[in-house]
N, C-alpha and C positions, 0 to 999 in steps of 0.2 A: 290840481285843486280840490280840495276837501271843502265841501259849501252846506247851506242849506238857504234855499231861495223862494221860502214859504213857509214865513213866520207872524203869527199874530200877535199883536199886544192885547192891553188893557181896553183898549179902545174898541175891538169885537167884541160884541155882547156875549158870544159864546167864550169869548178868553178869559183866562183867570185874571185876577185882580193884581196878582204877583208879576203877570209878564207887562212890567215896566220895562223902559229901555235900556237903563242901566243892567238890570237882571238879565235881559234879555243879551246884552252885548257882552257882559261878565260871563254867563254861560256859555256862551261861543268861544271865547278864550280860555276856559277852563278844558273844554272839547277840542282846542286847536283846530276850529274852522279857519280855513283862509277867508273865505267869502258868506257873508249874510245878507238876507234883504227883509225887511218889514213890510208885509203886505196885508193889511187889516182888511176887513170886507167894505166894499165901496168907500174906502176913506185913506186918505194920506195924511190925515193930521196929526199922525205922531211920528211924522217922518221927520220935522225938523227938530226934535228932541233927540231922536234915534240917531241921526246923522251926526250932531253933535257928540253925542255920548260916544258913538263909535271912533269918530274924529279923536276924541281926546284919549281913548284908551289905545288909538293905534290899529283898530281893527278896520279893514274894508268891509265896506256897507255899500249897498244900493237903496234906495228909495223906491218903493212900489205900492201896490194894490192888488186885492184879488175882488176882480169885480164881479157882481152876479147880473148876468143880462138879463134882458126880459124874458126868455126863454127859461131861466132860472138854471142857466149853465154857470159854471165858474172858471174864471180863467185868470191866471196872474199877469199885472202889467208889470215893466220894469222901466225905470227910465235915467238917461245919464245925469239928470241934475235935480236937486231939489226942488228949484223954480218948474221945471214941468212937471214934476208930479204935484205938485200945487195946483199948479193950472189946470191938469188933468182933473184932480182932485175935486174942484171947484164947478166943472162941467159935468162930473157924473153926478155930484151932490144936487144939482139942480134938476137933474131927472129922477133924484127917488120921490115916491109917492110920500104924501105928507101924513104917514103913520108914525104916531108917536111910540117912543120906546117905551116899555112897562120892565123897569130894572128887575124887578121880583118875580117876573116870568123869563126875559132873555138875558137879564143880567148888565150890568152897568157897562157904558161907553164912556171910559175916562180917558182925558186928554190931560199928559204930563208936560213938565219943560225937562230940560237936561239933567237936572238933578232929582229926575223921580216925583215931582212934587204935582199934584193934581193941580191943574189949572183951570180946569171947565168940564162939562159933559156936553155931549151930543143927544139932544132930545128925538131928533129923527131917526125912528130905527135903521139900523145901517145893513140888516140882514134881508133886507126886501129886493125885491127883483128891481133892476134899474130900467130906466127907459131907453137902453142901448141894446139893439139886437146882436148876436153873435156874427151876423154876417158884416155888421158895420166895422170890427173890431180891428181888424186889418189897417184899412185906412183911418179910422179914428186916433188909434194909439200910435201909429205911424206920425199922424200929423202933430203929435206932442212929443216926438222925437223918443218914442219907446218902442219897446217888443214886447209883443204877449205871447203866450203859449197857456194852451188848455189844461186847466189842474185837473188830478186825478181822474183822466178820461176813463178807467175802467170801475169808477165807484159806482154803487148802485144808485146814488143821489146826487145831483148838481153835477152830473158830467156830462161830457161831450157825447158818451157813447148811450148814458142811461136817457138822454132826453131825445136825442137825435135817431139813436137805433143805429147810425153808421156815421163815417166821417164824410162831411159834406164836399165835395169835390170844389165846388167854387169858393171855398175860404180858405186862403194858404195862412199856414202858420211855421214857424220855423224849426221848432221842436215841441215834444209834449212832456208832462208828467205823468207818470205812472201811480198809482198807489199800490197794488198788489206785485209786486217784484216779481215774486215767487212765478208767475205766472206771464211775464213778460212776452218770453217768446209765443206761446199761446195767443195772447190777445193781439199781439203785433200780425201773426200768420192770419187771423180770421178779420182782419181790418184793414184793406187794402190801402184805405189812405193812411196810414202809420209806417206803413213799410218804407224802410231805406231813409226815415227820417232818425235824427237821434234824439234819445229820452234822457229823462233826470227822475231822480226819487228823491223828494224832500220830506220833512217832518210834517208839515201842515200843522204846524206845534201850537197848541192854544194853553200848555201848560210846560213850564219850565222844563221840567224831566223829559219832555217831549222832541225838545230841540236835536236835533241829529247828531250821531254820532259822526266821528272823522272815518268812517268805512268807506264811501264812494267818492270818488273823484270826475270832476268834473268831465263830461267828454270833451275832447279837444276842439270839435267840430263846434260844439254850444261856446265853448270858450271864446274861439275865434269869431263868433257872431256878435258877443257880447262886447269885446273889445273891439270890432269893426264900428260899432253902433255908440261908442263911446261909454257903455252901461259900465263896463267892467275896466277899472282904471290901474 
């Protein structure tokens, strides 16, 4: 299965305003991706429109979020149902600090409907650290029926390796995301906690043209995990 499981919409302040749900779905169709996920920063509030737009287009879609932990580690969370994603969204939102977004500095945080019409904006800044620690993620995300994986573990900022310096032995995750896939073998060899785990490479798209090309196929082990959890249908 060709995939892109890390895509931001116009709700993420660093996401382009053209990243509306239909534009995302249509770009995925043009690129012939088999499955996509919407993973805005600390929010799933564009997932209702995204899931409806995908349903109408016949695109396999997953509701999700890219959470920013209290340590500033990014992790992608995926859920079997929209309801579970929105319940998780409500909890995460309650842990965000009361910092108001400055659109002129950080960008807009636009909520759209299934027809790409703006229906609201989030005033609280979504790219701040949540009140949820990285060590809490396995149990917390599982309690909402979801799966999480560390985002771009090899990136120089907001990544597991950049923040922690190594992979903590006491926090289990099923697979992980690499950013610099040209150095995949080297990165895995240097980090014991990554060995023998499957990995994936997503676009982390903030602009339409960044959405993944159909060049990579989902590792069968990851596909099986997503199917067993009900996330991939």
